[in-house]
C-alpha positions as CSV (number, residue, x, y, z in Angstrom):
1,M,-27.1,-2.9,18.9
2,T,-24.4,-4.5,16.6
3,R,-23.0,-2.9,13.6
4,R,-21.2,-4.5,10.4
5,T,-18.3,-3.0,9.1
6,D,-16.0,-3.5,6.0
7,A,-13.2,-1.7,8.1
8,H,-10.0,-3.5,8.9
9,P,-9.5,-3.8,12.9
10,D,-6.7,-1.6,14.5
11,L,-4.3,-4.3,15.9
12,A,-2.6,-1.7,18.0
13,R,-5.5,-0.2,19.7
14,P,-4.5,0.7,23.3
15,D,-7.9,-0.6,24.8
16,A,-7.8,-4.3,23.2
17,L,-5.4,-5.5,25.9
18,A,-6.8,-9.4,25.5
19,P,-6.6,-10.3,21.7
20,F,-8.1,-13.7,20.9
21,F,-7.6,-15.7,17.7
22,S,-9.3,-19.1,16.4
23,T,-9.7,-21.2,13.8
24,W,-12.4,-23.1,12.3
25,R,-12.6,-25.6,9.6
26,V,-15.5,-25.8,7.3
27,G,-14.5,-27.9,4.6
28,T,-15.2,-25.8,1.0
29,P,-15.4,-22.3,-0.1
30,E,-19.3,-22.5,-0.1
31,R,-19.5,-23.4,3.7
32,Q,-17.2,-20.5,4.0
33,R,-19.4,-18.3,2.4
34,Q,-22.7,-19.6,4.5
35,T,-20.7,-19.6,8.1
36,V,-19.8,-16.0,7.4
37,D,-23.5,-15.4,6.4
38,A,-24.9,-17.2,9.6
39,I,-22.5,-15.4,11.7
40,A,-23.6,-12.3,10.6
41,R,-26.9,-13.1,11.0
42,T,-26.9,-14.2,14.6
43,W,-24.6,-11.4,15.6
44,E,-26.8,-8.6,13.5
45,S,-30.0,-10.0,15.4
46,R,-28.7,-9.4,18.6
47,P,-27.5,-6.5,21.0
48,W,-23.9,-6.1,21.3
49,P,-22.8,-8.2,24.1
50,A,-20.5,-6.7,26.0
51,E,-18.9,-3.1,26.6
52,D,-15.6,-4.7,27.0
53,L,-15.6,-6.4,23.3
54,R,-14.2,-3.6,21.1
55,G,-14.6,-5.9,17.9
56,Y,-15.1,-9.0,16.3
57,H,-13.6,-9.9,12.7
58,V,-14.1,-13.0,10.6
59,Y,-11.7,-14.0,7.8
60,T,-11.8,-16.4,5.0
61,G,-8.9,-18.8,4.4
62,H,-7.2,-18.9,0.8
63,D,-7.0,-22.7,1.6
64,G,-10.9,-22.7,0.7
65,S,-11.6,-24.3,4.1
66,T,-10.8,-22.4,7.2
67,L,-12.0,-19.4,9.0
68,L,-9.9,-17.0,11.3
69,H,-11.9,-15.2,14.0
70,H,-10.3,-12.4,15.7
71,S,-11.7,-10.6,18.7
72,Q,-10.4,-7.4,20.7
73,W,-11.5,-7.7,24.6
74,A,-10.5,-5.3,27.1
75,S,-9.7,-8.2,29.6
76,E,-9.9,-12.1,29.7
77,Q,-12.3,-11.6,32.4
78,A,-14.7,-9.9,29.9
79,Y,-14.6,-12.7,27.6
80,E,-15.2,-15.0,30.3
81,A,-18.1,-13.0,31.4
82,F,-19.5,-13.3,27.6
83,V,-18.8,-17.4,27.6
84,K,-21.3,-17.7,30.6
85,T,-24.0,-15.9,29.3
86,H,-23.8,-14.8,25.5
87,R,-21.5,-17.5,23.8
88,Q,-23.7,-20.7,23.6
89,E,-26.7,-19.6,22.0
90,R,-24.5,-17.8,19.2
91,V,-22.6,-21.1,18.6
92,D,-25.9,-23.2,18.6
93,E,-27.7,-20.6,16.1
94,I,-24.6,-20.7,13.8
95,D,-23.9,-24.7,14.3
96,T,-27.8,-25.1,13.1
97,A,-27.6,-23.2,9.9
98,V,-24.2,-24.6,9.0
99,P,-23.6,-28.2,10.8
100,G,-20.1,-29.7,11.1
101,I,-18.1,-26.9,11.6
102,E,-14.7,-28.0,13.5
103,R,-13.1,-25.7,15.9
104,L,-9.4,-26.0,16.2
105,G,-8.9,-24.3,19.4
106,L,-8.7,-20.7,20.5
107,G,-5.5,-18.6,21.2
108,R,-5.3,-16.2,24.1
109,Y,-2.7,-13.4,23.3
110,R,-0.8,-10.1,24.2
111,R,0.5,-7.7,21.7
112,Y,4.0,-7.3,21.9
113,R,5.4,-5.3,19.0
114,S,4.5,-3.8,15.9
115,A,5.9,-1.8,12.7
116,R,4.2,-0.2,9.9
117,R,5.6,0.7,6.5
118,E,6.4,4.6,7.0
119,D,5.1,6.3,3.6
120,P,1.5,7.3,2.2
121,A,1.1,4.1,0.3
122,A,0.7,2.6,3.8
123,A,-2.9,4.1,4.3
124,V,-4.3,1.9,1.6
125,E,-6.7,-0.7,2.8
126,P,-5.1,-4.2,3.0
127,G,-6.0,-6.8,0.3
128,C,-4.5,-9.5,2.4
129,I,-4.1,-10.7,5.9
130,V,-1.0,-13.2,6.3
131,I,-1.0,-14.7,9.7
132,V,2.2,-16.6,10.6
133,E,2.3,-18.9,13.7
134,V,5.5,-20.0,15.6
135,E,5.3,-22.8,18.3
136,F,8.3,-23.2,20.9
137,E,9.0,-26.6,22.8
138,G,7.6,-25.8,26.3
139,P,6.6,-22.2,27.9
140,D,8.9,-19.5,28.0
141,P,7.9,-15.8,28.1
142,D,11.6,-14.7,27.6
143,R,12.1,-16.5,24.6
144,Q,9.2,-15.7,23.0
145,R,10.3,-12.0,23.3
146,A,13.7,-12.8,22.4
147,W,12.8,-14.3,18.9
148,V,10.6,-11.5,17.9
149,D,13.0,-8.9,19.0
150,A,15.5,-11.4,16.5
151,V,12.6,-10.9,13.8
152,F,12.7,-7.2,14.1
153,E,16.7,-7.2,13.7
154,A,16.3,-9.6,10.5
155,L,13.8,-6.7,9.1
156,E,15.9,-3.7,9.9
157,S,18.7,-5.5,8.2
158,E,17.1,-5.8,4.8
159,R,18.5,-3.1,2.5
160,S,15.7,-3.3,0.1
161,P,12.2,-4.5,1.8
162,R,9.7,-6.1,-0.2
163,P,7.1,-4.1,-2.0
164,G,3.5,-4.2,-0.6
165,G,4.0,-5.1,3.0
166,L,1.8,-2.6,4.9
167,S,2.2,-3.9,8.9
168,A,3.4,-6.6,11.1
169,H,1.8,-7.2,14.6
170,F,3.4,-9.7,16.5
171,H,1.5,-11.1,19.6
172,L,2.6,-13.4,22.3
173,S,0.4,-16.3,23.5
174,T,-0.4,-15.9,27.4
175,D,0.9,-19.4,27.6
176,G,4.3,-18.8,26.5
177,T,4.7,-21.3,23.8
178,R,3.4,-19.6,20.5
179,V,4.0,-16.1,18.6
180,L,1.3,-15.1,16.4
181,N,2.3,-12.2,13.4
182,Y,-0.7,-10.7,11.9
183,A,0.6,-9.0,8.8
184,E,-1.1,-7.0,6.3
185,W,-0.2,-6.5,2.7
186,E,-1.3,-4.9,-0.3
187,S,-2.2,-8.1,-1.9
188,A,-1.7,-11.9,-1.8
189,Q,0.7,-11.8,-4.8
190,A,2.6,-9.1,-3.2
191,H,3.4,-11.8,-0.1
192,V,3.8,-14.4,-2.7
193,D,6.5,-12.4,-4.6
194,A,8.3,-11.3,-1.5
195,L,8.7,-14.8,-0.2
196,A,10.1,-16.2,-3.6
197,A,12.2,-13.2,-4.5
198,P,15.9,-13.7,-4.4
199,G,18.4,-11.7,-2.3
200,D,18.4,-10.7,1.3
201,G,14.4,-10.2,1.5
202,V,12.0,-11.8,4.1
203,G,12.9,-15.1,5.3
204,S,16.2,-15.1,2.9
205,S,19.4,-17.0,3.8
206,T,20.9,-14.0,5.3
207,S,22.8,-14.7,8.5
208,Q,19.8,-12.6,10.5
209,W,17.0,-14.9,8.9
210,E,18.9,-18.2,9.5
211,R,19.1,-17.0,13.3
212,V,15.6,-16.7,13.5
213,Q,14.8,-19.9,11.7
214,T,17.0,-21.8,13.5
215,W,15.9,-20.5,17.1
216,P,16.4,-22.9,20.0
217,G,13.5,-24.6,21.0
218,L,11.5,-23.6,17.6
219,K,9.0,-26.6,17.2
220,S,6.9,-25.4,14.1
221,S,5.7,-22.4,12.0
222,T,3.0,-22.0,9.6
223,V,1.9,-19.3,7.0
224,N,-1.3,-18.9,5.9
225,R,-3.2,-16.0,3.9
226,Y,-6.8,-14.6,4.9
227,D,-9.2,-12.1,3.3
228,H,-11.0,-10.0,6.1
229,V,-14.9,-10.5,5.1
230,L,-16.9,-9.4,8.0
231,G,-16.4,-6.8,10.8
232,L,-18.5,-6.3,13.5
233,V,-18.6,-3.8,16.4
234,P,-21.2,-1.8,18.5
235,R,-23.1,0.8,17.0
């Protein structure tokens, strides 16, 4: 069966080789809540759909309009089998409860590198999830990896890392065009303060960060904050 959990997902779990991320636009905070409730009812009323689905997590955007979905699969083949047998009935039930959901696309990724804050305070549950999405001009897996490596060099160059950051998990899209960083922070305010702080912190004007921000072929980047509101796992 399906079980609800408040626990955040382990982004680095070794048996989740095919992480998927998607975004829905629902329009208002009230519709965010209604959609999350509909997802929970739909999934909890059914058996867990596949042994190779490790977990499914939903997040509300701080924009008051969007939902982020993160599912952890053992393989893309397992997801494709789910689409053929179980997905549509769940989508139909959710859409009946909350008509007019706009699905903005599904991204298929592989985790490449992760970093965690190495101190006892890092054991606290994240208070905010920050999703950074970067798109490049055309597919180039080597460029994806090189850009992430440059981000790590910039992070390692910071003499005094800003407080509040707990972890960062960089994912490469399977089509070679995008990078997604799933970052855990103690709070949304800690992330806001880190971006606004002067000096050589996250995204500052140091040569290392300027190199990241002006990488050849970099097309666009977005930063969005979310709250983890629903976790579904097998019972």
